[in-house]
TIZAFI-987626 format. One record per residue (C-alpha): x, y, z. Coordinates in nm, 4 decimals. Example, Ala and Ser with C-alpha at 12.3 -4.5 7.8 and 13.67 -1.06 7.14 Angstrom:
BEGIN
@X 1.2300	Y -0.4500	Z 0.7800
@X 1.3670	Y -0.1060	Z 0.7140
// end
This chain:
BEGIN
@X -13.0381	Y -16.6621	Z 7.1349
@X -13.4654	Y -16.6468	Z 7.1449
@X -13.4013	Y -16.4064	Z 6.7564
@X -13.2246	Y -16.7587	Z 6.6664
@X -13.4560	Y -16.9644	Z 6.8140
@X -13.7925	Y -16.7936	Z 6.6110
@X -13.6219	Y -16.7923	Z 6.3347
@X -13.5961	Y -17.1264	Z 6.3347
@X -13.9831	Y -17.1451	Z 6.4083
@X -14.0484	Y -16.9433	Z 6.0942
@X -13.8066	Y -17.1202	Z 5.8759
@X -13.9653	Y -17.4232	Z 5.9748
@X -14.3516	Y -17.2798	Z 5.9110
@X -14.2748	Y -17.1721	Z 5.5431
@X -14.0428	Y -17.4736	Z 5.4858
@X -14.2035	Y -17.7026	Z 5.2265
@X -14.3498	Y -17.9710	Z 5.3370
@X -14.1048	Y -18.3321	Z 5.3335
@X -14.1811	Y -18.5593	Z 5.0643
@X -14.2694	Y -18.8544	Z 5.2679
@X -14.5548	Y -18.6925	Z 5.3688
@X -14.6636	Y -18.7731	Z 5.0618
@X -14.5904	Y -19.1495	Z 5.0634
@X -14.8903	Y -19.2209	Z 5.0409
@X -14.8306	Y -19.1313	Z 4.6739
@X -14.5887	Y -19.3889	Z 4.4448
@X -14.3919	Y -19.1759	Z 4.2487
@X -14.2080	Y -19.3608	Z 3.9557
@X -13.9155	Y -19.1299	Z 4.0199
@X -13.8215	Y -18.8311	Z 4.2921
@X -13.5567	Y -18.6531	Z 4.3007
@X -13.4264	Y -18.6260	Z 4.6883
@X -13.3730	Y -18.2915	Z 4.6109
@X -13.6974	Y -18.1549	Z 4.4903
@X -13.8020	Y -17.9214	Z 4.7673
@X -13.4971	Y -17.7722	Z 4.7274
@X -13.4952	Y -17.7101	Z 4.3145
@X -13.5921	Y -17.3970	Z 4.2044
@X -13.7351	Y -17.5744	Z 3.8830
@X -13.9753	Y -17.8515	Z 3.9863
@X -14.1294	Y -18.0195	Z 3.7616
@X -14.4186	Y -18.2957	Z 3.8377
@X -14.5009	Y -18.4961	Z 3.5556
@X -14.8442	Y -18.7004	Z 3.5805
@X -14.7903	Y -18.9946	Z 3.3477
@X -15.0102	Y -19.1963	Z 3.1865
@X -14.8269	Y -19.4990	Z 3.3310
@X -14.5063	Y -19.6547	Z 3.3619
@X -14.3227	Y -19.6255	Z 3.0528
@X -13.9863	Y -19.5648	Z 2.8196
@X -14.2013	Y -19.1593	Z 2.7291
@X -14.1221	Y -19.0130	Z 3.0322
@X -13.7604	Y -19.1468	Z 3.0849
@X -13.6559	Y -19.0332	Z 2.7439
@X -13.8685	Y -18.7107	Z 2.6460
@X -13.7849	Y -18.5754	Z 3.0131
@X -13.5928	Y -18.8296	Z 3.2244
@X -13.2854	Y -18.8636	Z 3.0051
@X -13.2659	Y -18.4888	Z 2.8748
@X -13.2674	Y -18.2944	Z 3.2029
@X -13.0302	Y -18.5587	Z 3.3897
@X -12.7295	Y -18.3243	Z 3.3980
@X -12.9368	Y -17.9989	Z 3.5272
@X -13.1044	Y -18.2283	Z 3.8039
@X -12.7746	Y -18.3537	Z 3.8592
@X -12.6555	Y -17.9891	Z 3.9391
@X -12.9784	Y -17.9592	Z 4.1643
@X -13.1550	Y -17.6305	Z 4.0029
@X -13.4328	Y -17.8823	Z 3.8271
@X -13.5756	Y -18.1644	Z 3.9921
@X -13.8399	Y -18.4372	Z 3.8679
@X -14.0714	Y -18.6393	Z 4.0497
@X -14.3172	Y -18.8098	Z 3.8175
@X -14.6103	Y -19.0156	Z 3.9288
@X -14.8615	Y -19.2753	Z 3.7109
@X -15.2858	Y -19.2336	Z 3.6958
@X -15.2935	Y -19.5041	Z 3.9567
@X -15.1229	Y -19.3877	Z 4.2189
@X -15.4003	Y -19.1403	Z 4.2435
@X -15.7375	Y -19.2522	Z 4.3935
@X -15.9159	Y -18.9321	Z 4.4013
@X -15.9998	Y -18.5743	Z 4.2403
@X -15.8857	Y -18.4615	Z 4.6422
@X -15.5919	Y -18.7125	Z 4.6220
@X -15.4743	Y -18.4862	Z 4.3241
@X -15.5174	Y -18.1453	Z 4.4682
@X -15.3159	Y -18.3262	Z 4.8213
@X -15.0351	Y -18.4137	Z 4.6631
@X -15.0173	Y -18.0845	Z 4.4107
@X -15.0049	Y -17.8945	Z 4.7498
@X -14.7650	Y -18.0512	Z 4.9385
@X -14.5219	Y -18.0884	Z 4.6329
@X -14.5450	Y -17.7022	Z 4.5028
@X -14.4285	Y -17.7410	Z 4.1514
@X -14.2853	Y -17.4493	Z 3.9595
@X -14.3937	Y -17.6468	Z 3.6506
@X -14.6456	Y -17.9524	Z 3.5430
@X -14.6304	Y -18.1610	Z 3.2624
@X -14.9736	Y -18.3680	Z 3.1777
@X -14.7792	Y -18.6623	Z 2.9529
@X -15.0458	Y -18.9022	Z 2.8179
@X -15.2323	Y -18.8266	Z 3.1454
@X -15.6223	Y -18.9392	Z 3.1088
@X -15.6938	Y -19.0137	Z 3.4546
@X -15.8430	Y -18.8621	Z 3.7827
@X -15.7687	Y -18.5372	Z 3.8468
@X -15.7313	Y -18.3986	Z 3.5494
@X -15.9230	Y -18.0994	Z 3.6016
@X -15.7248	Y -18.0747	Z 3.9744
@X -15.4197	Y -18.0257	Z 3.7796
@X -15.5561	Y -17.7702	Z 3.5688
@X -15.6652	Y -17.5700	Z 3.8554
@X -15.4209	Y -17.5899	Z 4.0576
@X -15.1594	Y -17.4697	Z 3.8114
@X -15.4087	Y -17.1908	Z 3.7231
@X -15.4426	Y -17.0555	Z 4.0992
@X -15.0695	Y -17.1079	Z 4.1580
@X -14.9846	Y -16.8793	Z 3.8308
@X -14.7679	Y -17.1830	Z 3.7103
@X -14.7168	Y -17.3353	Z 3.3289
@X -14.9089	Y -17.6293	Z 3.2329
@X -14.7629	Y -17.8193	Z 3.0023
@X -14.9626	Y -18.0911	Z 2.8150
@X -14.7591	Y -18.3678	Z 2.6404
@X -14.8331	Y -18.6416	Z 2.4020
@X -14.5905	Y -18.8824	Z 2.1641
@X -14.8602	Y -19.0811	Z 2.0098
@X -15.2224	Y -18.9731	Z 1.9136
@X -15.4157	Y -19.0928	Z 2.1663
@X -15.7614	Y -18.9454	Z 2.0399
@X -15.6981	Y -19.1863	Z 1.8216
@X -15.6145	Y -19.5044	Z 1.9206
@X -15.6490	Y -19.7900	Z 1.6433
@X -15.8043	Y -20.1509	Z 1.7329
@X -15.4694	Y -20.2952	Z 1.5601
@X -15.2910	Y -20.2196	Z 1.8942
@X -15.5259	Y -20.4836	Z 2.1088
@X -15.8800	Y -20.4421	Z 2.2262
@X -15.7620	Y -20.3728	Z 2.5665
@X -15.5658	Y -20.0479	Z 2.4685
@X -15.8070	Y -19.9618	Z 2.2098
@X -16.0537	Y -19.9758	Z 2.5406
@X -15.8236	Y -19.7637	Z 2.7760
@X -15.8294	Y -19.4730	Z 2.5272
@X -16.1034	Y -19.4451	Z 2.4006
@X -16.3044	Y -19.4364	Z 2.7330
@X -16.4966	Y -19.1202	Z 2.7199
@X -16.4054	Y -18.9980	Z 3.0915
@X -15.9898	Y -19.0804	Z 2.9413
@X -16.1206	Y -18.8633	Z 2.6108
@X -16.2579	Y -18.5549	Z 2.8254
@X -15.9866	Y -18.5485	Z 3.0823
@X -15.7007	Y -18.5602	Z 2.8029
@X -15.8965	Y -18.2732	Z 2.6008
@X -15.9260	Y -18.0777	Z 2.9647
@X -15.5479	Y -18.0703	Z 2.9871
@X -15.5017	Y -17.9629	Z 2.6047
@X -15.7448	Y -17.6881	Z 2.6340
@X -15.6269	Y -17.5765	Z 2.9537
@X -15.2527	Y -17.5994	Z 2.8866
@X -15.0229	Y -17.3042	Z 2.8466
@X -14.8531	Y -17.4924	Z 2.5986
@X -14.9003	Y -17.8710	Z 2.4082
@X -14.5671	Y -18.0603	Z 2.3571
@X -14.6002	Y -18.3060	Z 2.0666
@X -14.2942	Y -18.5427	Z 1.9935
@X -14.3218	Y -18.5169	Z 1.5545
@X -14.4594	Y -18.2422	Z 1.3000
@X -14.6648	Y -18.5049	Z 1.2090
@X -14.8837	Y -18.5328	Z 1.5666
@X -14.8876	Y -18.1946	Z 1.5536
@X -15.0152	Y -18.1564	Z 1.2249
@X -15.3020	Y -18.4656	Z 1.3683
@X -15.3895	Y -18.1873	Z 1.6955
@X -15.3905	Y -17.8916	Z 1.4740
@X -15.6820	Y -18.0399	Z 1.3407
@X -15.8482	Y -18.1007	Z 1.6915
@X -15.8045	Y -17.6706	Z 1.7296
@X -15.7593	Y -17.7132	Z 2.1408
@X -15.6374	Y -17.3421	Z 2.1066
@X -15.3107	Y -17.3294	Z 2.2548
@X -14.9503	Y -17.3190	Z 2.1666
@X -14.7943	Y -17.6234	Z 1.9913
@X -14.4659	Y -17.7258	Z 1.9561
@X -14.3109	Y -17.9943	Z 1.8571
@X -14.0274	Y -18.1420	Z 1.8714
@X -13.6895	Y -18.2096	Z 1.6358
@X -13.5957	Y -18.4580	Z 1.8758
@X -13.7548	Y -18.7040	Z 2.0325
@X -13.5329	Y -18.9740	Z 2.1391
@X -13.1640	Y -18.9066	Z 2.1898
@X -12.8260	Y -19.1177	Z 2.0763
@X -12.6806	Y -19.1742	Z 2.3861
@X -12.3812	Y -19.0445	Z 2.4611
@X -12.1937	Y -19.3974	Z 2.5007
@X -12.2813	Y -19.6190	Z 2.2272
@X -12.1996	Y -19.9729	Z 2.1357
@X -11.9441	Y -19.8794	Z 1.8712
@X -11.8665	Y -20.2186	Z 1.6264
@X -12.1180	Y -20.4683	Z 1.4456
@X -12.1500	Y -20.8052	Z 1.5555
@X -12.0324	Y -21.0477	Z 1.3217
@X -12.3078	Y -21.3111	Z 1.4378
@X -12.5358	Y -21.4401	Z 1.1228
@X -12.8131	Y -21.2936	Z 1.3715
@X -13.1050	Y -21.0527	Z 1.2818
@X -13.4027	Y -20.9383	Z 1.4550
@X -13.6768	Y -20.7187	Z 1.5664
@X -13.7600	Y -20.5118	Z 1.9141
@X -14.1198	Y -20.4106	Z 1.9346
@X -14.4032	Y -20.4797	Z 2.1934
@X -14.7471	Y -20.6901	Z 2.1111
@X -14.9515	Y -20.4324	Z 1.9744
@X -14.6514	Y -20.4160	Z 1.6469
@X -14.7592	Y -20.8055	Z 1.5217
@X -14.8971	Y -20.6416	Z 1.1791
@X -14.6150	Y -20.4777	Z 1.1939
@X -14.4218	Y -20.8135	Z 1.2087
@X -14.6174	Y -20.9567	Z 0.9558
@X -14.6074	Y -20.7483	Z 0.6984
@X -14.2441	Y -20.7899	Z 0.6251
@X -14.2529	Y -21.2240	Z 0.7109
@X -14.1670	Y -21.2800	Z 0.3745
@X -13.8432	Y -21.0881	Z 0.3853
@X -13.7622	Y -21.2762	Z 0.6745
@X -13.7971	Y -21.5923	Z 0.4694
@X -13.6040	Y -21.4996	Z 0.2314
@X -13.3034	Y -21.4444	Z 0.4451
@X -13.3498	Y -21.7200	Z 0.6848
@X -13.3641	Y -21.9703	Z 0.3319
@X -13.0500	Y -21.7834	Z 0.1760
@X -12.8513	Y -21.7940	Z 0.4546
@X -12.8398	Y -22.1367	Z 0.6126
@X -12.6128	Y -22.0572	Z 0.9718
@X -12.8639	Y -21.6808	Z 0.9954
@X -13.1030	Y -21.7424	Z 1.2845
@X -13.3786	Y -21.4612	Z 1.3972
@X -13.4666	Y -21.3501	Z 1.7005
@X -13.7269	Y -21.1109	Z 1.8821
@X -13.7252	Y -20.9294	Z 2.2110
@X -14.0044	Y -20.7557	Z 2.3775
@X -14.3834	Y -20.8688	Z 2.4392
@X -14.3988	Y -20.9385	Z 2.0304
@X -14.4708	Y -21.3379	Z 1.9695
@X -14.2884	Y -21.5175	Z 1.7387
@X -14.4882	Y -21.5771	Z 1.4721
@X -14.5934	Y -21.9740	Z 1.4691
@X -14.5309	Y -21.9522	Z 1.0788
@X -14.1089	Y -21.8693	Z 1.1888
@X -14.1243	Y -22.1354	Z 1.4612
@X -14.2883	Y -22.4108	Z 1.2271
@X -14.0445	Y -22.3580	Z 0.9497
@X -13.7725	Y -22.2780	Z 1.1100
@X -13.7154	Y -22.4345	Z 1.4452
@X -13.4517	Y -22.3355	Z 1.7091
@X -13.3057	Y -22.0858	Z 1.4000
@X -13.5653	Y -21.8522	Z 1.5501
@X -13.6260	Y -21.7452	Z 1.9237
@X -13.7964	Y -21.5150	Z 2.1592
@X -13.6632	Y -21.2769	Z 2.4333
@X -13.8655	Y -21.1794	Z 2.7135
@X -13.9107	Y -20.7665	Z 2.7463
@X -13.7553	Y -20.6176	Z 3.0436
@X -14.0023	Y -20.3883	Z 3.2185
@X -13.7223	Y -20.0773	Z 3.3084
@X -13.5490	Y -19.9116	Z 2.9840
@X -13.2921	Y -19.8833	Z 3.1188
@X -13.2620	Y -20.2249	Z 3.1879
@X -13.4197	Y -20.2795	Z 2.8508
@X -13.1091	Y -20.0422	Z 2.6620
@X -12.8305	Y -20.2797	Z 2.8161
@X -13.0655	Y -20.5952	Z 2.6725
@X -13.0376	Y -20.4381	Z 2.3409
@X -12.6885	Y -20.4285	Z 2.3304
@X -12.6439	Y -20.7505	Z 2.5241
@X -12.8197	Y -20.9077	Z 2.1845
@X -12.5235	Y -20.9243	Z 1.9452
@X -12.7945	Y -20.8691	Z 1.6484
@X -12.6210	Y -20.7408	Z 1.3258
@X -12.9296	Y -20.6199	Z 1.2287
@X -13.2776	Y -20.5179	Z 1.3257
@X -13.5480	Y -20.4941	Z 1.1354
@X -13.8454	Y -20.1537	Z 1.1489
@X -14.1326	Y -20.2291	Z 0.9974
@X -14.4217	Y -20.0132	Z 1.0313
@X -14.7820	Y -20.0252	Z 0.8289
@X -14.9104	Y -19.7357	Z 0.7103
@X -15.2001	Y -19.5765	Z 0.8565
@X -15.2686	Y -19.1774	Z 1.0201
@X -15.1874	Y -19.2962	Z 1.3962
@X -14.8451	Y -19.4815	Z 1.2709
@X -14.7254	Y -19.2007	Z 1.0709
@X -14.7471	Y -18.9702	Z 1.3672
@X -14.5097	Y -19.2075	Z 1.5714
@X -14.1547	Y -19.1008	Z 1.6037
@X -13.8393	Y -19.2357	Z 1.4920
@X -13.7475	Y -19.4101	Z 1.8471
@X -13.6416	Y -19.7742	Z 1.7189
@X -13.3724	Y -19.6462	Z 1.4578
@X -13.2256	Y -19.4221	Z 1.7454
@X -13.2028	Y -19.7357	Z 1.9918
@X -13.0620	Y -20.0031	Z 1.7145
@X -12.7797	Y -19.7832	Z 1.6661
@X -12.7453	Y -19.6859	Z 1.9954
@X -12.6815	Y -20.0486	Z 2.0634
@X -12.4455	Y -20.1009	Z 1.7716
@X -12.6651	Y -20.2509	Z 1.5219
@X -12.7938	Y -20.1774	Z 1.1088
@X -13.1393	Y -20.0642	Z 1.1324
@X -13.4078	Y -20.1811	Z 0.7926
@X -13.5810	Y -19.8695	Z 0.8293
@X -13.9890	Y -19.8813	Z 0.6836
@X -14.0977	Y -19.6406	Z 0.4428
@X -14.3017	Y -19.3430	Z 0.5282
@X -14.2215	Y -19.0010	Z 0.6902
@X -14.1923	Y -19.1588	Z 1.0903
@X -13.8133	Y -19.2574	Z 0.8878
@X -13.7476	Y -19.0068	Z 0.6489
@X -13.5913	Y -18.7550	Z 0.7841
@X -13.3705	Y -18.9527	Z 1.0037
@X -13.2802	Y -19.1905	Z 0.7103
@X -13.1770	Y -18.8168	Z 0.4989
@X -12.9202	Y -18.7462	Z 0.7575
@X -12.7786	Y -19.0839	Z 0.7839
@X -12.7832	Y -19.2331	Z 0.3702
@X -12.9781	Y -19.5192	Z 0.5772
@X -13.2021	Y -19.6434	Z 0.2415
@X -13.5856	Y -19.6800	Z 0.2808
@X -13.7240	Y -19.9636	Z 0.1250
@X -14.0769	Y -20.1317	Z 0.0202
@X -14.1444	Y -20.4242	Z 0.1719
@X -14.0849	Y -20.6395	Z -0.0816
@X -13.7204	Y -20.5317	Z -0.0589
@X -13.6396	Y -20.5680	Z 0.2210
@X -13.5145	Y -20.9961	Z 0.2212
@X -13.2262	Y -20.8902	Z -0.0544
@X -13.1084	Y -20.6021	Z 0.2086
@X -13.0600	Y -20.8385	Z 0.5117
@X -12.9282	Y -21.0493	Z 0.2554
@X -12.6835	Y -20.7627	Z 0.1276
@X -12.6187	Y -20.6701	Z 0.4709
@X -12.5772	Y -21.0499	Z 0.6502
@X -12.3905	Y -21.1777	Z 0.3222
@X -12.2030	Y -20.8941	Z 0.2254
@X -11.8139	Y -20.7917	Z 0.3494
@X -11.8271	Y -20.7190	Z 0.7125
@X -11.6126	Y -20.4385	Z 0.7205
@X -11.8127	Y -20.2741	Z 0.4931
@X -12.1059	Y -20.3166	Z 0.7075
@X -11.9388	Y -20.2219	Z 1.0171
@X -11.8195	Y -19.8999	Z 0.8627
@X -12.1783	Y -19.8099	Z 0.7517
@X -12.2605	Y -19.8228	Z 1.1238
@X -11.9838	Y -19.6419	Z 1.2056
@X -12.0868	Y -19.3820	Z 1.0245
@X -12.4374	Y -19.3147	Z 1.0966
@X -12.3412	Y -19.3543	Z 1.4111
@X -12.1605	Y -19.0469	Z 1.3616
@X -12.3928	Y -18.8375	Z 1.1978
@X -12.6968	Y -18.8948	Z 1.4761
@X -12.3989	Y -18.7356	Z 1.7528
@X -12.3431	Y -18.4917	Z 1.5430
@X -12.7415	Y -18.4077	Z 1.4919
@X -12.9466	Y -18.6239	Z 1.7765
@X -12.7764	Y -18.5643	Z 2.0826
@X -12.8339	Y -18.5593	Z 2.4565
@X -12.7302	Y -18.2380	Z 2.4573
@X -12.9807	Y -18.1447	Z 2.1842
@X -13.2691	Y -18.2260	Z 2.3373
@X -13.1751	Y -18.1173	Z 2.6915
@X -13.1651	Y -17.7842	Z 2.5457
@X -13.5044	Y -17.8466	Z 2.3745
@X -13.7193	Y -17.9538	Z 2.7029
@X -13.5303	Y -17.6676	Z 2.8786
@X -13.6427	Y -17.4412	Z 2.6119
@X -14.0507	Y -17.5420	Z 2.6435
@X -13.9797	Y -17.6081	Z 3.0043
@X -13.8933	Y -17.2567	Z 3.0416
@X -13.6262	Y -17.3429	Z 3.2413
@X -13.3275	Y -17.1125	Z 3.1567
@X -13.5549	Y -16.7942	Z 3.2173
// end
């Protein structure tokens, strides 16, 4: 009896703290089995966004459901002081820390904790945040060019066991910075989901999905959008997200164009994409060194929602277009391309979409991304 009593006391002494003790640090995601999991992964992110959902939440979901892996995601605003970061890490005792686009308070404490605990630090980027262009907006430019943020990001890159980068182009950019640690570029960034929307809409409707920072991307294909709307009288155009409908289109086409408000949650965003019923989705992209490092996410999101993509030229979509047979055309040819897809035989366009979806299912699957992330985080060792 006394032996069992003492055993219970000892067990409680060495049990990791209850996650409720970290309630002062609001999380974006916290698995309930975090302390019981073999692999406890903490992700420190620059903010609430799709990046961490795509890169870690989705690919690790199956392993998390089995209980072997647990995930906790925190954003920079949850940490008010370096002491907060130390307290959070000490309370949760992760086995792996991922700094994803992170440049906030506590960067030095992340590196120090990982060294002292002898656990891996993976630093992750899906954009070159060391060289954000002013075209993305002054607020974003000022935030990422802040000297302290740049120093914190550099510190985490230099202290990392591995730099995990979203594309080969981004890896090439980071190699110029000479940070030192091993760099790995992902074969896949955004996977095709296991459940995709099959069948092409028969509505005379096409659109562009994007954020306000991509106004220049949309601007460069306005002539093509005008051409398509002029040639097909019953055709309509929509924008989805924080991107604003260009005033030129509003004045010229009235109620044939409309804007759809953004959704904050990534899962809700994907569901809303399916509900749009667009036949064609535009993926223009201004060519510059920052944009050339981006991933082919928009292409995947369109196809997953049952939408035929019209992608930009350049390296971002070159690999996925080669894999699916989708042409990359110069901007001046987009008007004709949109017209062909919207006015041609629907059965032919629907068959083309199905073929694209089948090819992506074979080469951009969630299981392939799961293996990629598991290898980088060393979860099978």
